N, CA, C and O atoms as a DFTB+ gen file, in Angstrom:
300 C
 N C O
     1  1       9.057      -3.306     -18.408
     2  2       9.099      -2.173     -17.499
     3  2       8.777      -2.644     -16.079
     4  3       7.791      -3.347     -15.853
     5  1       9.608      -2.254     -15.147
     6  2       9.368      -2.684     -13.770
     7  2       8.365      -1.744     -13.102
     8  3       8.229      -0.577     -13.471
     9  1       7.677      -2.289     -12.118
    10  2       6.705      -1.508     -11.364
    11  2       7.414      -0.997     -10.112
    12  3       7.975      -1.772      -9.338
    13  1       7.377       0.312      -9.931
    14  2       8.029       0.921      -8.776
    15  2       6.959       1.562      -7.911
    16  3       6.201       2.416      -8.370
    17  1       6.904       1.143      -6.658
    18  2       5.944       1.726      -5.724
    19  2       6.706       2.677      -4.804
    20  3       7.695       2.303      -4.174
    21  1       6.221       3.909      -4.744
    22  2       6.864       4.954      -3.943
    23  2       6.135       5.054      -2.603
    24  3       4.999       5.525      -2.540
    25  1       6.798       4.605      -1.532
    26  2       6.177       4.619      -0.211
    27  2       5.992       6.028       0.338
    28  3       5.402       6.201       1.405
    29  1       6.485       7.034      -0.373
    30  2       6.271       8.414       0.029
    31  2       4.943       8.962      -0.480
    32  3       4.466       9.992      -0.003
    33  1       4.349       8.270      -1.450
    34  2       3.059       8.698      -2.008
    35  2       1.922       8.186      -1.128
    36  3       2.101       7.270      -0.325
    37  1       0.750       8.795      -1.297
    38  2      -0.419       8.342      -0.539
    39  2      -0.906       6.996      -1.091
    40  3      -0.641       6.639      -2.239
    41  1      -1.617       6.275      -0.244
    42  2      -2.184       4.990      -0.649
    43  2      -3.108       5.199      -1.848
    44  3      -3.130       4.381      -2.768
    45  1      -3.863       6.284      -1.838
    46  2      -4.769       6.599      -2.943
    47  2      -4.008       6.720      -4.262
    48  3      -4.405       6.130      -5.267
    49  1      -2.914       7.487      -4.256
    50  2      -2.114       7.683      -5.475
    51  2      -1.543       6.356      -5.980
    52  3      -1.568       6.070      -7.177
    53  1      -1.032       5.556      -5.050
    54  2      -0.427       4.275      -5.434
    55  2      -1.478       3.332      -6.021
    56  3      -1.230       2.674      -7.031
    57  1      -2.655       3.267      -5.383
    58  2      -3.721       2.380      -5.875
    59  2      -4.276       2.847      -7.216
    60  3      -4.729       2.036      -8.023
    61  1      -4.238       4.151      -7.448
    62  2      -4.693       4.686      -8.729
    63  2      -3.725       4.262      -9.844
    64  3      -4.140       3.930     -10.955
    65  1      -2.433       4.281      -9.519
    66  2      -1.407       3.904     -10.492
    67  2      -1.355       2.388     -10.698
    68  3      -1.230       1.908     -11.824
    69  1      -1.453       1.645      -9.595
    70  2      -1.388       0.177      -9.622
    71  2      -2.562      -0.383      -8.821
    72  3      -2.431      -0.589      -7.614
    73  1      -3.707      -0.635      -9.461
    74  2      -4.884      -1.126      -8.733
    75  2      -4.635      -2.425      -7.945
    76  3      -5.314      -2.679      -6.950
    77  1      -3.673      -3.242      -8.379
    78  2      -3.399      -4.497      -7.676
    79  2      -2.803      -4.277      -6.288
    80  3      -2.777      -5.203      -5.477
    81  1      -2.330      -3.078      -6.006
    82  2      -1.773      -2.766      -4.684
    83  2      -2.838      -2.942      -3.603
    84  3      -2.525      -3.373      -2.493
    85  1      -4.086      -2.616      -3.914
    86  2      -5.164      -2.775      -2.931
    87  2      -5.264      -4.232      -2.486
    88  3      -5.472      -4.503      -1.303
    89  1      -5.119      -5.168      -3.416
    90  2      -5.179      -6.597      -3.074
    91  2      -4.003      -7.001      -2.193
    92  3      -4.170      -7.756      -1.235
    93  1      -2.815      -6.500      -2.516
    94  2      -1.622      -6.810      -1.722
    95  2      -1.822      -6.303      -0.295
    96  3      -1.534      -7.009       0.672
    97  1      -2.315      -5.080      -0.180
    98  2      -2.495      -4.494       1.142
    99  2      -3.573      -5.224       1.936
   100  3      -3.449      -5.408       3.147
   101  1      -4.626      -5.637       1.245
   102  2      -5.698      -6.377       1.925
   103  2      -5.147      -7.693       2.484
   104  3      -5.476      -8.080       3.605
   105  1      -4.305      -8.382       1.695
   106  2      -3.681      -9.626       2.152
   107  2      -2.808      -9.397       3.381
   108  3      -2.687     -10.276       4.234
   109  1      -2.202      -8.217       3.471
   110  2      -1.316      -7.893       4.596
   111  2      -2.078      -7.548       5.878
   112  3      -1.494      -7.512       6.961
   113  1      -3.375      -7.296       5.752
   114  2      -4.162      -6.963       6.944
   115  2      -4.774      -5.574       6.929
   116  3      -5.350      -5.138       7.926
   117  1      -4.655      -4.877       5.814
   118  2      -5.291      -3.562       5.672
   119  2      -6.680      -3.777       5.080
   120  3      -6.932      -3.416       3.930
   121  1      -7.586      -4.368       5.871
   122  2      -8.918      -4.726       5.353
   123  2      -9.705      -3.527       4.846
   124  3     -10.445      -3.638       3.869
   125  1      -9.551      -2.385       5.500
   126  2     -10.357      -1.216       5.136
   127  2     -10.019      -0.667       3.750
   128  3     -10.769       0.148       3.212
   129  1      -8.909      -1.099       3.170
   130  2      -8.532      -0.642       1.828
   131  2      -9.566      -1.087       0.794
   132  3      -9.709      -0.458      -0.254
   133  1     -10.284      -2.170       1.088
   134  2     -11.299      -2.685       0.167
   135  2     -12.525      -1.782       0.118
   136  3     -13.322      -1.865      -0.817
   137  1     -12.679      -0.923       1.118
   138  2     -13.806      -0.008       1.182
   139  2     -13.477       1.238       0.352
   140  3     -12.594       2.008       0.728
   141  1     -14.170       1.444      -0.763
   142  2     -13.862       2.599      -1.627
   143  2     -13.918       3.935      -0.885
   144  3     -13.151       4.845      -1.199
   145  1     -14.811       4.062       0.089
   146  2     -14.916       5.301       0.856
   147  2     -13.651       5.574       1.652
   148  3     -13.202       6.717       1.736
   149  1     -13.074       4.528       2.239
   150  2     -11.834       4.699       3.003
   151  2     -10.691       5.104       2.083
   152  3      -9.877       5.959       2.433
   153  1     -10.632       4.496       0.922
   154  2      -9.565       4.818      -0.034
   155  2      -9.686       6.279      -0.472
   156  3      -8.681       6.974      -0.621
   157  1     -10.924       6.737      -0.676
   158  2     -11.152       8.123      -1.123
   159  2     -10.873       9.144      -0.027
   160  3     -10.525      10.285      -0.332
   161  1     -11.017       8.760       1.246
   162  2     -10.831       9.723       2.337
   163  2      -9.459       9.543       2.987
   164  3      -8.528      10.293       2.694
   165  1      -9.339       8.566       3.853
   166  2      -8.077       8.352       4.569
   167  2      -6.937       8.031       3.607
   168  3      -5.792       8.416       3.843
   169  1      -7.251       7.332       2.531
   170  2      -6.225       6.940       1.563
   171  2      -5.529       8.107       0.887
   172  3      -4.425       7.956       0.363
   173  1      -6.168       9.266       0.896
   174  2      -5.578      10.444       0.242
   175  2      -4.421      11.050       1.043
   176  3      -3.568      11.737       0.481
   177  1      -4.393      10.794       2.355
   178  2      -3.282      11.342       3.145
   179  2      -2.444      10.257       3.828
   180  3      -1.361      10.541       4.341
   181  1      -2.937       9.028       3.836
   182  2      -2.222       7.937       4.496
   183  2      -1.184       7.339       3.549
   184  3      -1.463       7.082       2.378
   185  1       0.014       7.126       4.079
   186  2       1.044       6.435       3.303
   187  2       1.101       4.990       3.793
   188  3       0.571       4.671       4.857
   189  1       1.735       4.131       3.028
   190  2       1.853       2.725       3.434
   191  2       2.633       2.605       4.747
   192  3       2.191       1.879       5.637
   193  1       3.779       3.289       4.907
   194  2       4.487       3.181       6.196
   195  2       3.660       3.662       7.398
   196  3       3.717       3.058       8.469
   197  1       2.886       4.755       7.221
   198  2       2.035       5.241       8.322
   199  2       0.961       4.218       8.659
   200  3       0.688       3.952       9.830
   201  1       0.354       3.647       7.622
   202  2      -0.689       2.642       7.829
   203  2      -0.144       1.395       8.502
   204  3      -0.787       0.815       9.376
   205  1       1.047       0.991       8.087
   206  2       1.683      -0.185       8.684
   207  2       1.954       0.065      10.162
   208  3       1.756      -0.827      10.987
   209  1       2.405       1.272      10.505
   210  2       2.672       1.613      11.902
   211  2       1.377       1.579      12.717
   212  3       1.359       1.066      13.836
   213  1       0.301       2.123      12.158
   214  2      -0.989       2.121      12.854
   215  2      -1.511       0.707      13.080
   216  3      -2.063       0.399      14.136
   217  1      -1.330      -0.148      12.077
   218  2      -1.825      -1.535      12.150
   219  2      -0.816      -2.472      12.823
   220  3      -1.087      -3.657      13.017
   221  1       0.345      -1.922      13.173
   222  2       1.423      -2.713      13.782
   223  2       1.855      -3.886      12.882
   224  3       2.074      -5.007      13.342
   225  1       1.966      -3.578      11.598
   226  2       2.439      -4.552      10.610
   227  2       3.891      -4.186      10.304
   228  3       4.155      -3.062       9.877
   229  1       4.838      -5.103      10.511
   230  2       6.250      -4.777      10.270
   231  2       6.498      -4.368       8.818
   232  3       6.007      -5.010       7.889
   233  1       7.266      -3.293       8.637
   234  2       7.563      -2.814       7.282
   235  2       8.308      -3.867       6.474
   236  3       8.156      -3.922       5.254
   237  1       9.100      -4.692       7.117
   238  2       9.813      -5.745       6.395
   239  2       8.821      -6.698       5.725
   240  3       9.039      -7.140       4.597
   241  1       7.745      -7.005       6.421
   242  2       6.695      -7.877       5.868
   243  2       6.021      -7.192       4.670
   244  3       5.719      -7.838       3.666
   245  1       5.795      -5.895       4.788
   246  2       5.171      -5.114       3.708
   247  2       6.095      -5.103       2.483
   248  3       5.652      -5.349       1.361
   249  1       7.381      -4.815       2.711
   250  2       8.354      -4.796       1.605
   251  2       8.399      -6.149       0.897
   252  3       8.381      -6.212      -0.332
   253  1       8.458      -7.233       1.677
   254  2       8.513      -8.583       1.095
   255  2       7.294      -8.857       0.230
   256  3       7.418      -9.394      -0.871
   257  1       6.111      -8.490       0.726
   258  2       4.872      -8.736      -0.019
   259  2       4.900      -8.020      -1.371
   260  3       4.497      -8.586      -2.387
   261  1       5.375      -6.780      -1.377
   262  2       5.442      -6.017      -2.629
   263  2       6.495      -6.601      -3.576
   264  3       6.259      -6.712      -4.780
   265  1       7.634      -6.967      -3.038
   266  2       8.689      -7.539      -3.877
   267  2       8.266      -8.887      -4.447
   268  3       8.597      -9.210      -5.588
   269  1       7.534      -9.679      -3.655
   270  2       7.030     -10.973      -4.133
   271  2       6.079     -10.810      -5.317
   272  3       5.959     -11.704      -6.156
   273  1       5.400      -9.655      -5.377
   274  2       4.451      -9.385      -6.469
   275  2       5.120      -8.640      -7.626
   276  3       4.440      -8.198      -8.552
   277  1       6.457      -8.499      -7.578
   278  2       7.175      -7.910      -8.706
   279  2       7.386      -6.409      -8.639
   280  3       7.719      -5.785      -9.647
   281  1       7.197      -5.824      -7.466
   282  2       7.387      -4.368      -7.328
   283  2       8.789      -4.060      -6.832
   284  3       9.389      -4.815      -6.067
   285  1       9.288      -2.922      -7.299
   286  2      10.485      -2.342      -6.702
   287  2       9.972      -1.288      -5.731
   288  3       8.905      -0.713      -5.945
   289  1      10.719      -1.034      -4.671
   290  2      10.257      -0.094      -3.653
   291  2      11.145       1.145      -3.609
   292  3      12.372       1.058      -3.556
   293  1      10.488       2.290      -3.632
   294  2      11.189       3.569      -3.489
   295  2      10.712       4.146      -2.158
   296  3       9.510       4.269      -1.925
   297  1      11.658       4.499      -1.288
   298  2      11.250       5.009       0.033
   299  2      11.683       6.437       0.241
   300  3      11.420       7.014       1.296
């Protein structure tokens, strides 16, 4: 079964479904994802594309990181 990450879902929802996503995001520069409080608060309404825009991380880099870890991306 392939892992599909839906970039329309909140970071919280995605991390709940696939806990390894937090590690991928931390590697990309989303350091605050490691803080459980941030995941519980901002993570509930923040999406990966919104977070990438705020952190000025190119979405292409984000997509590559997820695909390298075996995820399919739904946008």
